[in-house]
C-alpha positions in Angstrom: -5.5 33.9 31.6 -7.9 34.7 34.5 -9.1 31.7 36.6 -12.5 32.1 38.2 -12.8 28.6 39.5 -10.0 26.2 40.0 -10.4 23.7 37.2 -7.4 21.6 36.1 -7.0 20.4 32.5 -7.7 16.8 33.7 -11.2 18.0 34.7 -12.2 18.4 31.0 -12.6 15.8 28.3 -12.7 16.3 24.6 -15.9 15.0 22.8 -15.7 14.9 19.1 -17.4 13.3 16.1 -16.1 13.5 12.5 -17.9 14.0 9.2 -15.6 12.5 6.6 -16.2 13.2 2.9 -14.8 10.6 0.6 -14.7 11.3 -3.1 -15.4 8.1 -5.0 -13.1 7.1 -7.8 -15.8 6.3 -10.4 -15.0 7.3 -14.0 -18.1 9.5 -14.3 -20.1 11.7 -12.0 -23.0 10.6 -9.8 -25.9 11.8 -11.9 -24.3 12.3 -15.4 -21.8 10.8 -17.7 -19.3 13.7 -17.3 -15.8 12.6 -16.3 -15.1 12.8 -12.6 -11.3 12.9 -13.2 -9.2 15.4 -11.1 -7.0 18.0 -12.6 -8.6 19.0 -16.0 -8.7 22.6 -17.2 -11.6 24.6 -15.6 -15.0 23.6 -16.8 -13.7 20.8 -19.2 -15.9 18.1 -17.5 -19.4 19.6 -17.7 -22.7 19.1 -19.5 -26.3 20.2 -19.2 -26.6 18.2 -16.0 -23.5 19.7 -14.2 -24.6 23.1 -15.3 -28.2 22.4 -14.1 -29.7 23.8 -17.3 -33.6 23.8 -17.2 -35.0 20.4 -18.0 -31.7 18.5 -17.5 -32.5 15.4 -15.4 -30.2 13.4 -13.1 -29.6 9.7 -13.7 -28.0 7.6 -11.0 -24.6 6.0 -11.5 -24.9 2.4 -10.3 -21.2 2.1 -9.5 -21.6 4.8 -6.9 -24.1 2.7 -5.0 -21.8 -0.3 -5.1 -18.9 1.6 -3.7 -21.0 3.1 -0.9 -22.3 -0.4 0.0 -18.7 -1.8 0.1 -17.7 0.9 2.5 -20.8 0.3 4.6 -20.0 -3.4 4.8 -16.4 -2.7 5.9 -17.7 -0.4 8.6 -20.2 -3.0 9.9 -23.2 -1.0 8.9 -26.8 -2.0 8.2 -27.4 -1.5 4.5 -30.8 0.2 3.8 -32.0 -1.7 0.7 -34.5 1.0 0.1 -33.1 4.5 0.3 -33.7 7.8 -1.5 -32.3 11.2 -2.4 -33.2 14.5 -0.9 -32.6 18.1 -1.9 -30.6 20.3 0.5 -31.4 23.9 -0.4 -28.8 26.6 -0.1 -27.5 29.3 -2.3 -23.8 29.2 -3.3 -22.1 30.6 -6.3 -20.7 27.2 -7.3 -23.9 25.2 -6.7 -25.7 25.8 -10.0 -29.0 24.2 -9.0 -29.4 26.2 -5.8 -29.6 22.8 -4.0 -27.4 19.8 -3.4 -28.7 16.3 -3.9 -27.9 14.3 -0.8 -29.6 11.8 1.6 -31.3 13.1 4.7 -33.5 10.8 6.7 -32.9 7.5 4.8 -29.2 7.2 4.0 -27.7 4.1 2.3 -25.9 2.8 5.4 -26.5 3.2 9.1 -25.4 2.0 12.6 -21.9 0.7 12.1 -18.6 0.9 14.0 -14.9 0.7 13.4 -12.3 -0.6 15.9 -9.0 1.4 15.9 -5.8 0.5 17.7 -4.1 3.3 19.6 -0.4 3.7 20.2 -0.5 2.0 23.6 -2.1 -1.1 21.9 -5.5 -0.4 23.4 -8.5 -1.0 21.0 -11.2 1.7 20.8 -14.6 1.2 19.1 -15.9 4.3 17.4 -19.6 4.2 16.3 -20.5 5.1 12.7 -23.9 6.9 12.7 -24.4 6.8 9.0 -23.0 6.9 5.5 -24.9 8.8 2.9 -24.4 9.5 -0.8 -24.2 13.1 -2.2 -22.8 15.2 -5.0 -19.9 17.6 -4.6 -20.2 21.3 -5.4 -18.0 23.2 -7.8 -15.2 25.5 -6.8 -15.1 29.3 -6.6 -11.7 30.9 -7.3 -11.3 34.4 -5.9 -7.7 35.3 -6.8 -7.5 35.4 -10.6 -9.2 38.6 -11.2 -9.6 41.9 -9.4 -13.3 42.3 -9.9 -14.7 38.8 -10.5 -14.7 35.4 -8.9 -14.3 32.5 -11.3 -16.3 29.3 -11.0 -15.0 25.9 -12.1 -17.7 23.3 -12.2 -15.6 20.2 -12.9 -16.1 19.0 -9.4 -19.9 19.7 -9.4 -21.6 16.4 -9.4 -18.6 14.3 -8.5 -19.8 11.5 -6.2 -19.1 11.6 -2.5 -20.0 9.5 0.5 -20.1 11.2 3.8 -19.2 9.0 6.8 -20.6 10.5 10.0 -19.3 9.1 13.2 -20.9 9.1 16.6 -19.4 11.6 19.1 -17.2 8.8 20.5 -13.8 10.4 19.9 -12.1 11.5 23.1 -8.7 12.5 21.9 -6.8 13.9 18.8 -5.0 10.5 18.7 -8.3 8.6 18.4 -9.3 10.9 15.6 -6.1 10.5 13.7 -6.2 6.7 14.2 -9.8 6.6 12.8 -8.9 8.7 9.7 -5.8 6.7 9.0 -7.9 3.5 9.2 -10.6 5.0 6.9 -8.0 6.1 4.4 -6.5 2.6 4.4 -10.0 1.1 3.9 -11.1 3.3 1.0 -7.8 2.5 -0.8 -8.0 -1.2 0.0 -11.6 -1.5 -1.2 -10.9 0.6 -4.3 -13.6 3.1 -3.3 -11.4 6.2 -3.5 -7.7 7.1 -3.9 -7.9 8.7 -0.4 -5.7 11.5 -1.5 -6.1 14.3 1.0 -4.0 16.8 -0.9 -6.4 16.6 -3.9 -9.4 16.8 -1.7 -10.5 13.1 -2.2 -10.7 12.8 1.5 -11.8 15.8 3.5 -13.0 16.0 7.1 -15.1 18.3 9.3 -14.7 17.9 13.0 -17.4 18.6 15.6 -15.6 19.5 18.8 -17.0 20.2 22.3 -15.6 19.8 25.8 -17.3 18.8 29.1 -16.2 18.4 32.7 -14.9 14.9 33.2 -17.7 12.6 34.5 -20.5 14.8 33.0 -23.0 12.9 30.9 -24.5 15.7 28.8 -22.6 17.2 25.9 -21.1 20.7 25.8 -21.9 23.2 23.0 -20.1 22.1 19.8 -18.2 24.0 17.2 -17.6 22.5 13.8 -14.2 23.0 12.1 -14.6 22.7 8.3 -12.4 21.2 5.5 -9.4 19.8 7.3 -7.2 18.4 4.5 -4.7 16.3 6.4 -4.6 14.0 9.4 -2.0 16.2 11.0 -4.3 19.3 10.7 -7.2 17.3 12.3 -5.0 16.7 15.3 -3.8 20.3 15.4 -7.3 21.7 15.1 -8.6 19.5 17.9 -5.8 20.4 20.2 -6.2 24.1 19.6 -10.0 24.0 19.9 -9.8 21.9 23.1 -7.6 24.6 24.7 -9.6 27.5 23.3 -12.9 26.2 24.7 -11.3 25.2 28.0 -9.8 28.6 28.6 -13.1 30.3 27.6 -15.1 28.2 30.1 -12.5 28.7 32.9 -12.6 32.4 32.3 -16.4 32.2 32.8 -17.3 32.6 29.1 -19.8 30.7 27.0 -19.2 28.6 23.9 -21.3 29.8 21.0 -22.3 27.1 18.5 -20.5 28.1 15.3 -18.8 26.9 12.1 -15.0 27.5 12.2 -12.2 27.7 9.7 -8.8 26.2 10.5 -5.7 28.3 9.6 -3.1 25.6 8.8 -0.2 28.1 8.9 -1.1 29.6 12.3 -2.6 26.4 13.7 -5.6 28.4 14.9 -9.4 28.4 14.3 -11.6 31.4 13.5 -15.4 31.8 13.1 -16.9 31.5 9.6 -20.6 31.7 10.6 -22.9 30.8 13.4 -24.4 27.4 12.7 -27.6 27.1 10.9 -30.1 24.4 12.0 -30.9 21.5 9.7 -34.4 22.9 9.0 -32.8 26.0 7.4 -31.9 23.7 4.5 -35.6 22.7 3.8 -34.8 19.1 3.0 -37.4 17.3 0.9 -37.2 14.1 -1.3 -35.9 14.8 -4.8 -38.8 14.3 -7.2 -36.4 13.7 -10.2 -34.8 10.6 -8.8 -36.5 7.3 -8.1 -35.8 5.6 -4.8 -32.8 3.3 -4.8 -33.7 -0.4 -4.5 -30.9 -2.8 -3.6 -32.1 -6.3 -4.3 -31.3 -9.2 -2.0 -29.4 -10.8 -4.9 -27.3 -7.7 -5.6 -26.5 -7.2 -1.9 -25.5 -10.9 -1.6 -23.2 -10.5 -4.7 -21.6 -7.4 -3.2 -21.0 -9.2 0.1 -19.5 -12.2 -1.8 -17.1 -9.9 -3.8 -15.8 -8.1 -0.7 -12.1 -8.6 -0.3 -10.6 -9.5 3.0 -10.1 -6.4 5.2 -6.6 -5.3 6.2 -7.1 -6.4 9.9 -8.3 -9.9 8.7 -5.3 -10.2 6.4 -2.8 -9.1 9.1 -4.2 -11.7 11.5 -4.1 -14.4 8.9 -0.5 -13.7 8.0 0.6 -13.6 11.6 -1.1 -17.0 12.3 -0.3 -18.8 9.1 3.3 -17.7 8.4 4.6 -16.5 11.7 5.0 -12.9 10.6 5.4 -10.2 13.1 2.5 -7.7 13.4 4.5 -4.9 11.7 5.5 -7.3 8.7 1.9 -8.3 8.4 0.8 -4.7 8.3 3.1 -4.0 5.4 1.3 -6.7 3.3 -2.2 -5.8 4.5 -1.8 -2.1 3.5 -0.2 -2.7 0.1 -2.7 -4.6 -2.0 -0.3 -5.1 -5.0 2.4 -6.5 -2.6 -0.2 -8.9 -1.2 -1.1 -10.1 -4.7 2.5 -10.6 -5.5 3.1 -12.5 -2.3 0.1 -14.8 -2.9 1.2 -15.5 -6.5 4.8 -16.3 -5.4 3.6 -18.5 -2.6 2.5 -21.1 -5.1 6.1 -21.8 -6.1 8.0 -21.1 -2.9 9.4 -23.8 -0.6 9.8 -21.7 2.6 7.1 -19.0 2.9 9.1 -17.1 5.6 12.0 -16.7 3.2 9.6 -15.1 0.7 8.4 -12.7 3.5 12.0 -11.8 4.4 12.9 -11.1 0.8 9.8 -9.0 0.0 10.1 -6.9 3.2 13.9 -6.7 3.0 16.1 -6.7 -0.2 13.2 -6.5 -2.7 11.6 -3.6 -0.9 14.9 -1.8 -0.8 15.4 -2.5 -4.6 11.9 -1.1 -5.4 12.5 2.0 -3.2 15.8 2.6 -4.9 14.1 2.4 -8.3 11.2 4.5 -7.0 8.6 2.0 -8.2 5.8 -0.1 -6.7 5.7 -3.9 -6.8 3.0 -3.5 -9.5 5.6 -2.2 -11.9 8.3 -4.8 -10.9 9.5 -6.6 -14.0 10.4 -9.8 -12.1 7.4 -12.2 -12.1 6.4 -13.7 -8.7 7.2 -17.2 -9.8 10.7 -16.1 -11.0 11.4 -14.5 -7.6 10.2 -17.7 -5.9 12.6 -19.8 -8.0 15.5 -17.5 -7.1 14.7 -17.7 -3.4 14.4 -21.5 -3.6 17.8 -21.7 -5.2 19.3 -19.5 -2.4 17.6 -21.6 0.3 18.9 -24.8 -1.4 22.4 -23.4 -1.3 22.7 -23.4 -5.1 23.1 -19.6 -5.2 24.5 -17.0 -2.8 22.1 -14.2 -1.7 24.6 -11.6 -3.0 24.8 -13.1 -6.5 21.0 -13.6 -6.6 20.4 -9.9 -5.8 23.2 -8.3 -7.7 23.4 -10.4 -10.8 20.5 -12.9 -11.4 17.6 -10.7 -10.4 18.7 -7.7 -12.6 19.2 -10.2 -15.5 15.7 -11.7 -15.0 14.2 -8.2 -14.8 15.4 -7.6 -18.4 13.7 -10.9 -19.5 10.6 -12.0 -17.6 10.2 -15.0 -19.9 13.5 -16.5 -18.7 13.6 -19.5 -16.4 15.6 -18.5 -13.3 17.5 -21.8 -12.9 18.3 -22.1 -16.6 19.6 -18.5 -16.7 21.7 -19.0 -13.5 23.4 -22.0 -15.2 23.9 -20.2 -18.5 25.4 -17.3 -16.7 27.5 -19.7 -14.6 26.3 -18.3 -11.3 25.6 -21.5 -9.5 27.5 -22.5 -6.4 30.0 -25.1 -7.4 30.3 -27.7 -4.8 33.8 -28.7 -5.9 35.5 -29.4 -2.6 38.9 -30.0 -4.3 38.8 -26.6 -5.9 37.6 -24.9 -2.6 40.4 -26.8 -0.8 43.0 -25.3 -3.2 41.6 -21.8 -2.6 41.6 -22.3 1.2 45.3 -23.4 1.1 46.1 -20.3 -0.9 44.4 -18.0 1.6 45.8 -19.6 4.7 49.3 -19.5 3.1 48.9 -15.8 2.5 47.7 -14.9 6.0 50.0 -16.9 8.2 50.0 -14.3 11.0 46.2 -14.4 11.2 46.3 -18.2 11.2 48.6 -18.2 14.2 46.2 -15.6 15.9 43.3 -18.0 15.2 45.0 -20.9 16.8 45.6 -18.8 19.9 41.9 -18.3 20.2 41.2 -15.2 18.1 38.2 -16.7 16.2 37.2 -13.4 14.7 39.6 -13.8 11.8 37.6 -16.6 10.4 35.4 -14.1 8.6 38.4 -12.7 6.8 39.4 -16.1 5.5 35.8 -16.9 4.3 35.7 -13.6 2.4 39.0 -14.2 0.7 38.1 -17.7 -0.3 34.8 -16.4 -1.6 36.7 -13.8 -3.8 38.8 -16.6 -5.3 35.6 -18.6 -5.9 34.1 -15.5 -7.7 31.2 -15.6 -5.2 30.0 -19.0 -6.4 30.5 -20.9 -3.2 28.4 -21.4 -0.1 29.8 -19.4 2.8 28.7 -22.1 5.3 30.5 -24.8 3.4 33.7 -22.7 3.2 33.4 -22.1 7.0 33.2 -25.9 7.6 36.2 -26.7 5.4 38.2 -23.9 7.0 37.6 -25.1 10.5 38.6 -28.7 9.4 41.9 -27.4 8.0 42.6 -25.2 11.0 42.2 -28.0 13.5 
């Protein structure tokens, strides 16, 4: 690499903004009643509207507007209560109308922001320029025939929101923190499944560099269709270095649209960038403007669930959770529902947290299921934990015997079943005393060692007494009785 001027890496900074396409998880498409489901046979989910047959008219899906507004509220945006659709004209084999219905100068949401937390704990605010509604295009498939490309229009007309950030991103880490947060939000708000592998969340990154301290922006290149958070990071790092080396060598950045090669980790030009006026935007005459009434907006605000960051803070303050424990609950909506339902019957909330993040989580992972499919009802689990906390049941028996039995019968009462199965700790000191005598008689050498100060053997005695008691004794109680006898 030839260096004309001496410019060190630190003298350049990355400047980036993302355009994030989120596929909404409505049952039907944005302007027709065709199914929007993923994975059907090619062209199974189409009709006159998806095919753009002459005279077929679009009709707006109300649920799409509601989901866009929820996302706008979560990203602190102003909601435009009057917004309308525009036509973006370009010719593409899988865009049957010859234009895409989108929103140009009056999008549904504007001027928001999102705070993201970086690895060093620092908080960074990233501006959200706008969120607009649009329809997806179909899909061209080029490798199934030697002479022809095939077109699958299942995806044509599937509803999207496009979230456009301000050019506030200064590192690949900030970009990946933002995307992680957006993916968390769309799932939490039930706006999208956020599945990047299926294309439900796709991202284009505008990347430029400038000398540190400069105010004006450099020439930007847009990298298209990044389908994983890792690839966004890789594309940014590659582009930063490519542009830096080009400038140091005295070259010039050409504004262009780039493709990212995931295998090589490199970018390559697709086309030089067209200007917005090449698309000849104009309001779509077939669609009435969207009016969001004050009442409807108020209702949508009222129905907004608490956001993950609010939930985390609440859990930390109310129940003394650590930040990482709180994050587990905030990011797993079914787990949070389960926790809230069990709270009504639990005596010690922190015990519930410890069980859900520890043994219950391990049990669910082992069975490869989510808490939503867990056969044990929240109130049953609360009863079991209360019994363990009250020293009526040992944790081992609860986990290995009682919980599996309750999972087979979620109508059973935990304490009744524990008694029927004879699992309760039996506070029979006379019986325990007999077991302790048997164990101490058997391990005379260790008893002598204990008396000489080797306290570690106590654990052995407790374990042996527990075996004789068939696990139905409180370890702490055994411990106390043993120490009495050994005095």
